[in-house]
N, C-alpha and C positions, 0 to 999 in steps of 0.2 A: 412160880405157880401161873401157868397163863389161863387159867379158868377158875377162880376161887368157889365159884357158885357150882360148877361143876362136881370139883373135889367135895365139897359141903354135899351134896347131894351122893356121891358115891360113896362117903362115907358113911350113912346113914343106911343103904342099901347095901353093904357090905356087912354092914353089925345087924342088922335086920338078918340075914340069908344066913350070917354065923350064931345067931339067938341070943347076942348079949344084952343085960340089962341096960348096961349104960354104953352112952359115943362120947368120945372128946373129940372137939372138932377147934379148929384155931379160928377165933372170932375177927369178925368183922361188923360195921355198921346194920350193913343188910342182911346177913346173916341172921344178926340179931331179932331184926325183924322178920324175916321170915321164921325161925324159932317160934318168934312170938305166932305169929299166924297160924304154923302147925298147933298148937299148943292150944288156942283159940279155935280152933276148929274139933280138936278132939284128935288128932293124930298122934299125939305124944303122949306120954304119961305126965311128964316134967321138965325143967329145964333148970338152969343154973348159969351165969356168968360169973366167972372168975377174973379177977383183973390181976396180975402175975408182972406189973409195969414192964411190960413188954405189949405184945398184941392183944393177948387174952384168950381166955378158953369158957367153949359152952358147953359145959355138960347135959349130953339130953337123955330122959330116961326113955326108954323104947315102952310102948305098950302093945300088951298082947292079948287073947283072948285067954279068960280063966279054963275053957274046960276042952275050945281046941287046940290053945296055944298057937294059934292064925296072930299077924300081924296085923295089926290096924292100917297100915301103909302098906297096900296092895302094889302100886306100884309110884315110883318118883322119876319123870319123867324131864330130863332139859330141853327146851323149843328153844330159846333164844342163845346162841354160842357169840365166841370172839369173834369167828370167821363168817356169821350171819346172823345178822340181830334179826328179830322177826320182833315189830312193832303191830299194834293194834289199833283203831280207835273207838269211841267206846260205844258206835252204834253196830261194831262186827267183833266184840268179845267173844272168845272161844269159848265154848259149854266143854265142859267136861265127863263124860257116862251121861249127856243129858241132862246134865245139871246136878246133880249127885255128888263128883268132884271138886275140885277146885284148883283153879287159875289162879297161880301168886303173879304180878305185875310189878311193876316199877314204874312209878309214874310221877308228873313234879309234885304231886300231892306226899310221895312217900311210897312205901314199899303197902301194896296192898291186895287183896282178894278179887275176883272177877267182880263179885254181885257186890262190892263195894264201891268199885270202879263205875259201875252202871248207874248205880246208885247216885255218886257226884257229877258225872256224865263228862270223864275224864279216861282219857288212851293211857297206852305206852308201850313200854318194853314188856313181852310175855316170857316170864323168868324161866318157870317149871309149870307141870300140872301134876298133880296130886289126886291120889285118890286110893 
C-alpha cells in the first residue's frame, strides 16, 4: 500500500456511504492520532484500538444523526499525497469551511488540528480536511 492515510480516509468514506455502524482499519501511530482528533471534534461516536500481536486494528463507531440519519462527517478530503506533499506555515494555515471544519496536520510536535497548530505557532504537512 503506497498511501496508508488515504486508505484510512477511504475506508471511513466508504463505510459512511454504505451506512455501516462500525469500520475496521489497520492501525498505525498516525492513524491512531487522527482517530483521536476525529473523536475529540465529535465526528465519530467512539473508537477502540485492538492489539492483535501484528499491526493492530482500529475499530471506529461512526456517528449519524438520530432523526435524519445523516452522517456527522460530510466530507473527508486528502490534501497531501505521497506524490505531492502540501506544507503550510503557522501564519498561512488553511481554514476549512471558514473555520467550521478541521484541517489535520502532521507537525514536529505530533498530529494536531489547524487551530492547535496556530496556537502553538507551528506549521507542518496538511494531511486532510474534515467537515
